[in-house]
N, C-alpha and C positions, 0 to 999 in steps of 0.2 A: 170650282164657283159651284160642284155640285153641293149635295150633299156631304158626300162623305171629304171633301175638301171643306167645307165649311165646318165638320166636327178637325178633322185632324189638322187645320190651323190653331183651331181654340187650344189641340192638348198640346202643339209642339211651343204656342204662347206662354199657355202659362201651366203646362206643366206640372198639373193638379198630380198624379201621378207619377212614379217614376217607373219609367217602361226599359224593360232589356231587351238589347236584342235580339234578333232573331240568330245571329252565330250565337248570344252566350243560352238563347233558349232553349234550341233544339239540339239535338246530338248529331243532326241529319236532317234534309231536307221537307218542310211541308206540300202537299200539294193539292192543293184546295179542294180542284174541284176531281174529282174518280170519275170516269169515264165509264160505271159501269152500265151496262142495258136493267134497267127496272122498268117494270110497267106502268107503273103508278101505284103510289102512298093511300092505304085504305088509314083514315085518323081510326086512334080507337074511340071507343063512348061514343057515344051521341047530344054531347054540348055542343058543336058546331064551334067559332070562333067568339071568343068570348072579350067582349068591348064596353063591357059596361060593367062598374064593380060589383060584385055577386055579395049578396046578401048574409050579415055574420058580424064581426066583431072586428071591425078596421085594425092597423095597426102601420101608421105611419107618422113620424118614417121608422122601417125599418132597416138596420145595418145590416149591410149586405160586405159576403166577402167571396171571391175565390181565387185557390193558389194560383192561376193563370186565367188571363180571358183570350182569347185570340180575338185578332179585326184584319177588316183590309185595311194597309195606310192609302191605298189609291186605286186607282181601277184594276191596275194588275191583278190578275187571277193567284199570285206565287210571290212572294214568301210571302207569311201569314207572320205580323210582331205577338207577342206573347209577354204575360206580366201576372205581376202579382196584384189583382184589382183588391185594395180594401178599405172601405167605408165609404159605397157606393150607396147613395137613398134608393129604399123603395119601397111598395105596400103591401102587405100578406090581408089577408081575410081569413079567419078562421069558423068555422060550422063545430058544432061536433060532430061531423064524419069528414070534414074537408079542410083542405088548407089550399086555397088559390094562391097564390105568387103573380104579380104585378108584371111585365117586360124582365121575366126572368135573365132573357140572355142580353145582358150590360149594355154593348156598344153596337145594338142592333139597331138598327133609322130611329131614334128617338121621335118622329112624328106617326110612328105606329103604335097605338095601344093594346095591349091587348093580355090576356087575366089567361094563366093555366093551373089547371088545378090536378090533386094531391089526395088521395085517400085513406084514410087515418085505419087503418090495421085494425088487429084485435090485439096485438102486441105492439100497440103504439106507433111501430112507423110509420110512415107517412109516402104512398107509391101513388107519383105521378106515372099514369097508363098513358106511353106516346106511340105512335106519332099523334099529337095534337096540330091540329091546326090554325092558326095564329095571322095568316093576315093573305086578304086578295084582294086583286086592285088587277084592272083588265083582263091578259092573259097570264097575271105574274101568279104562281099560289106558294105560300113559301109555310111551312111546318120546321115543327121543333119538337126533336129527339136524344137520347142517346148513341151518338156516332159508334159506328162500330170502325175499330181503325186494319185496314191491310197492308201488307207490304208488296208495291205494282213496280218491276223496272228498278229498283232499288229506293224510292220513292215512295213514305207516307200517304196514303192516300184514308179518305171517313170516308162512310156513306150510311147513313139509316137501315138494320139487318130488323125490318120489324117484328122478329122473331123474338128480338133481345134487346129493347131499347128503350123501356123502363127508367126511370129517375126513382133510389127507391134514396129517404133520407131518414133518421131519426133524434130524434132529441136530447140535446145534449146540457144539460141544465135548462136558461136558458137560451141557446143555440139550438137549430136544425139544421143539422150538416148531413153531406153525401154518403151514403157508403160507395164505397170502390168498387167494382168489380174485380174480380179476381183474371189474372193476364199471366200468364208465364213464360211469353215469349219474348227478351230482354228488349228488341228493337223496339214492338209495341208496346210494350209495359204504361211507359211515362205517357203515351196518351190515351188513354183506357180511362175512362169518364167522363169525358168528351159531351157535354148535350151544348147541341150546334143546331144552327138553323139550314133547314136544307131546303130544297124547289121540288117540284112534282114530279121528279126525277128519283128523290131522293139523296140527289149530288150535295156534300158539304157548298155552302156559299160562302166560310169563310167567319161564320161570329158565331165563340160560341165562348162559354164556360168550363170550368172544370176546376173540381174540388168545393163546392159553391158552400156555401154554411149564410143562414138568415139571425141574426139576434134580434131577441126583443126588450127593449129602450123605451129609457122611458126621458126621454133626456129630453125640456120645454126651454123655448127663447125668452129669456130675460128681460122682461120688462118693467124698468124703472119705477117706482113710484113719484108720483103727481107733481108731487110738492119740491122734486128734488130740488133741491141750492145748485147747479154747474155754471161752469165756464168753461172756456176754448181754451187751449194748450197747441204749443205746436211739439208736435212728436218728431226728433231728427233722431236719426241710428244708419247704423249700416249695411247692407242686401249680404245676404252669404258672399259673396261677390267682391265685398268691402266698399260698392259703389253707397258715398253718403244718399242718403235721399233722406227729405222733410214732407210732414201731410199732416193737416190741421185735425184735429180729436176734442172729446166733450170730456170733462171729469166734472163730478158732482159727489158731497157727501151726504150721509144722511145717519147719525149716529156716529157707529163704528164704520162704518158701513161705507165702501170709496167704493162708487160705480166706474167706468168708464168705457166710452164709445168711440168704437171708428182704428181698435188696435188690431182688429181683424182686417186692411185695404181694400179684400175683395167683397165684404161685407160690408162697407164702412157703418151702415146704421144699425148694427149689432153691440148691445151690450153685457162687458164682464163684470160680478162686483165680488170685489175683496172685503177681508177683516182688517181692520188697523190695530196697531198692539205699540206699543214702543216705537212709535214711525214707522213700523214695515208690515206694509201690505201684502196678507197674501191670498193670491188669488186659484182657488181650485179650479182645474182643470174647463173647458166652460165649453157647452154649445154654442155656437150662432151663428149655428143658418143652413140650407143648401145655395151650395153654389157650383152649376155645370153638374149635377148628379150627384153630387156628392158632398155628403158629409163634414159640417169643414168645424175645429177646435179650435179654442187659443189657450196653450200650456202652454210652458218652460219647457228649456232644453238644457243637457250640461255643455261645460264650454267645450267638450272636445266634442257634441253634437250626436252623442251615441246613446243620449239615456233622457228619456223622460225624467223631470224634476217630479218631487213630490206636490208641490204650487208654486207655480209663480209668482217670486216677489220683488216687490216694488219699495221703494224705500222713497220718505217723506221729507227731501231737502229744503234750503235756502230758500232755493232755486225755483223747486215747483216737486220733479220728481224723478228719480233714475233706477231704471231697470236694473235688480243683481244677476238676472238669468238671462240665458238669452231667449229673447219671448220668440217664437211658433206658431205657426198659423197650420193648424196637421192636417190633413184629411185623411177623416177615421180616429180613435184614440186608443190605438190598440200597436200601429206597425210605423218606424218612423222613413216617411219618403221627402228625403230632402230636393230641395228646390230652394237656390236662390233671393227669386222674390216674396219668399215664404217666411222669412232668418231676417229678424232685426238683431242683431248685437251692440251693442254698446248704446241702448235708448235709452233719450233723456223726452221729456217734459216739463216746458218752462212755458209763462203766461200767453198766449196768445193778441197782440195788438193790432185787429179787422185791418180801421181806415177804408179808406177808399182804392179800389185793386180793380185794375181791365185785365181779364183774360189773356192769356199767349195764344196768340193765331196757331191753329191746328196745322199738323206739315202734313200734306197730301199721299201716299206713298203707290210712288205710280211706276214703281220697278216690275218686273216680270212675274211676279207672287201679290204684286198688289191690285189695282185698282183694274178692273175691266167690266170695256161696256156695255152696254142691255144686248143678248138676241133677241130672237126672236123662237131660236130652239132650243136657247136654257128657262127664259122665259125671265129671265132676272141678272144687272148689272149685279157690280160688287165698286164700292170705292171701300179703298183704307186708308185708314188716316193714324196719325199719331195724337192725342191730345192729352198730354201730361198740366195737375189739374193746378198751374202754377199761374202767376200773374208775368207781369211784361217785363215784369225785374227778377223773374226766378222761384220768388218767395211763394211756398204752400198757399194752396186756397181749400175753405170748407167744399169737398166734393158735393155736401149736401144741397148744396147752394148751385153748382155752377149744370150748367145746362150745354146744345148747342140745338143749331140750326140745318136745314137741308135745304141748298139751292138748286132748282131745275132748271136750267136754259136762264137764271142769273130773279128767278121768282123763288118766294118760302116752298117748300114741299113737304104737305101735310098727308104723315102717316093717317090712314082712311084703317077705323077698327075693324070693319071686313075683308081686307087686303091682308095688312098687320097681324091681323090675331087681337086683338087691341080688346081693352071696355070702352075706350070714346077715343076719338082720332089727336092726334098731339101732332103741333109743328113746335115747340120746346121739348125736345129730348130728354129729359133728366142722365147726367153724364154716369149716374153706376146700370140705367137701366142695361138687360138683357133679356132677350125675346127668339121667337122667332126666326130671325128675321136680323138682329143685331146682337152682335158677340163685342162684350169690351174687357179684351183679355189685357189687364193690366194699366190702361191705358194706351192700345192700339185695339181704333175699336173698327168694326167689319160690320160695316149697315149693305145690306141687300138690297135695290131699288128694283120694282118693278115697271116701271115703263122706261120708256126711249127720252133719251137726251141727248141732247149737243155737249152740253158745259154742266155738268156738276160744281156745289159751292158746300163747304161747312165753313161756318164760323160759332167759336163759344161764347156764351151767356153766365153772367156772374150776376145770382139776384139775392143781393144783399138787401134787407127788407122790404119798403119802395120805391130803392136804387138800382136799375138794373144798369151791367154795362158788359162792351159787346168789343169783342175780337172783330180785325177784320175776317176778310172774306176771304177763307185760299179754296182756288178753284181747277178745277182739271177738264181739259177739253177734249170728249171723246173723237171727236167728229172732226178731223182737220184736214187739210190736202198740202204734204208738204213742198207742192210746187208753188203757192201760189205766193207771191212776190208782197214784202213786208208791206204794211199799210201804217199810216201814224197813227190806228188804233192799235196793232197788236207789235209795235215797234219795245223792245225793252228799254226800258226807263231806269230799272235799279237791278242791282245783284245785292243779297243777303245770305250770309252765314250763321248757324244756330250750333249751339252741339247738342245732344240727345236730354240733356232736358228741359230743352227749350230755348234757351233763352243765346239772345242775341250777340257773338262775339264777331271784333274787328276783321278781322282775317282765320282764315279759314285754317284750322288746328291738327296737329297733325294723326291721322286715325279714322274714323268716322264721323261725319258730319249732314250735314242737311244744306242743301243750297235753294234758298227761295228764291226767282225768277219775278219780278215783275212788269208790268206792262200797262204801254199808254193808257187800257181804254180799262186801267183796274182791277183787272183780272191778275192772277197772281200763278205759277205751279211752282212744285217742289220735287227734290229729288234726294235723293239720299250720295252720296259724293263719297269718296274713300282719298283724306287727303295727302300727302307723301308730307 
């Protein structure tokens, strides 16, 4: 439940990037914390920690990539995992004499905001004179620099060598790319050029980038005309693992243009636009926004999932619309990084008749890696639950109309602006909301609460015009004495089973299912079960 836990859960569930395993990435183990004796770091230059946006021309979003990204999966100090990191969102400020990059090491604590400065040399190259001081908290100081690899006891170690730790980059068209340092040692060569975070002793603390590149893009979020005539459609498709899936999208027409909202299920409010000709709609690869710090695009893939198509092709049919390509939510638009949740096979869109609908009851995850009580040491607790955007019959709901409430000891829990970093207090939380303490990962929601409570609950709300329908409240009890004898209030009155689509089943089916236990006092608990 610590910040590292929050981030790694998000990665594991959403899998926005395809991470290589340490065994695949490293020819030999990488020890993260080299125990060199370093008196202390002297920052280059006199800029100090830059936390406010510098003056100059802002480029936002900036298309960022790196050949390898290093970060720690857990509190363990080794090994680190590496991956190609393509299409993450950044910011750059340019002046006549300098380039500033925001949060250069992308996987470092997202709550820490810093800029690093690079000087533009007479030949056009950009030199980031390191080390630069980027964070101070209590007795902790963090620096950024290009790290020097060394071999000790058959393990690779990384540390700051202040005599040689600058990052040099050059422009290649619209892209600023890292100039890799020379290293003839075969065992160390693959670790040369890592730009990483280090402590005040110059020791690598496990977050770094290698083979860095920044591309200037002009991608903008599309906005349909105000007079667009639109209606809702049910989108049915198969995920990458061939699991059937459905959701509600919006389609509108404007002359020869056809607009689609909802093809990116991670950012359902995003629109893409295509041109219709002889009943075939061609949609170019389209930027759809940033989620979890990554740039997303809607595009098409060939049937073998090995190449982007020149355009996403959708046919107008008598029943509605049908995709001719695989619809793909891509992270960046240069490298195909596959994941089942971002692939749509055999997508078909048919008119959607809403009618009155009651949202399905959320299912609380009370497993070992799920919900956790508030503790004074952590200063927070975690409610993890599954909220599939479907009604009680398993039919898809319009995600823009779906909300949920949190209950503390049976009373509605308001997220205050001051505590949760919001513009306003909220009680009805939008289904698609993501923030500092709330993460929605394809319907698996992690909510981190900041106050102690005996029980926590959650219910879904569906706001359709002036009519709001609510699910039952799912409740999880944190403080209970297992030796307490049963009372009339805590007796079990019903046990029900649900499949992973949130649909109630008469009896547990073979495989993974959800067991929902209801008590006489109206509360309920849910757990994942493996049924024979």
